[in-house]
C-alpha positions as CSV (number, residue, x, y, z in Angstrom):
1,M,62.4,8.7,243.2
2,S,65.0,11.3,244.3
3,A,65.4,14.4,242.3
4,D,68.4,12.9,240.4
5,G,66.4,9.8,238.7
6,S,69.6,8.4,237.1
7,C,70.2,4.8,237.3
8,Q,74.0,5.6,238.6
9,N,72.7,7.4,241.2
10,A,70.3,4.9,242.6
11,V,72.7,1.9,242.4
12,N,75.3,4.1,244.5
13,E,72.5,4.8,247.0
14,V,72.1,1.0,247.6
15,S,75.5,0.4,247.6
16,V,75.9,3.3,250.5
17,S,73.2,1.7,252.7
18,R,74.6,-1.5,252.3
19,L,78.0,-0.4,253.6
20,L,76.3,1.8,256.2
21,A,74.6,-1.6,257.2
22,G,78.0,-3.5,257.5
23,M,77.1,-5.5,254.0
24,D,79.2,-5.9,251.1
25,P,78.3,-3.0,248.7
26,G,77.7,-5.3,245.3
27,S,78.5,-4.1,241.9
28,V,77.7,-0.6,241.2
29,T,77.4,-1.2,237.6
30,T,74.2,0.1,236.4
31,S,73.1,-2.4,233.2
32,G,71.2,-4.8,235.3
33,Y,69.1,-2.1,237.2
34,C,68.6,0.3,234.1
35,Q,66.9,-3.0,232.2
36,A,64.7,-3.8,234.9
37,R,63.4,-0.7,235.3
38,Q,62.9,-0.3,231.6
39,R,60.5,-3.2,231.9
40,L,58.5,-2.0,234.8
41,P,55.5,0.1,233.6
42,Q,55.4,3.6,235.7
43,E,51.6,2.9,236.1
44,V,52.6,-0.2,238.5
45,V,54.7,1.6,240.3
46,C,52.1,4.3,241.0
47,T,49.3,1.9,241.7
48,L,51.6,0.0,244.1
49,V,52.3,3.5,246.1
50,R,48.4,4.2,246.0
51,Q,47.6,0.8,247.2
52,S,50.1,0.7,249.7
53,G,48.8,4.1,251.2
54,T,45.4,2.4,251.4
55,R,46.3,-0.2,253.1
56,L,48.4,1.9,255.6
57,G,45.5,3.5,256.4
58,E,43.2,0.8,257.1
59,Q,42.1,-0.7,260.4
60,P,44.0,-3.7,261.1
61,P,42.7,-6.9,262.7
62,Q,42.9,-6.9,266.8
63,A,45.3,-9.7,266.5
64,R,48.1,-7.5,264.5
65,L,47.9,-4.9,267.0
66,W,51.0,-4.3,269.4
67,Q,49.8,-4.1,273.1
68,G,46.5,-2.8,271.5
69,R,48.0,-0.2,269.4
70,Q,48.7,-0.1,265.6
71,V,52.1,0.6,264.7
72,N,53.6,1.2,261.2
73,L,56.8,1.0,260.1
74,V,58.1,2.2,256.9
75,D,61.4,1.2,255.4
76,G,62.0,3.2,251.9
77,T,65.9,2.3,251.9
78,T,65.0,0.3,248.7
79,V,62.8,2.6,246.8
């Protein structure tokens, strides 16, 4: 999702995030990531983003509120 849409950049960002979290960075080889990305149609990604935004805007059931308040937590580290 960054301006540099290369597979290597995406894999490097994940590796850095894992290192910062104290985890093993894993491989920085791009082959598996690029193959998976080619199989995922862009329309699927767009649909998922739209659905996520819609659901965030919906009112949650009372049982899911924290101290009577709606709390949204978004983690984009894997996007």
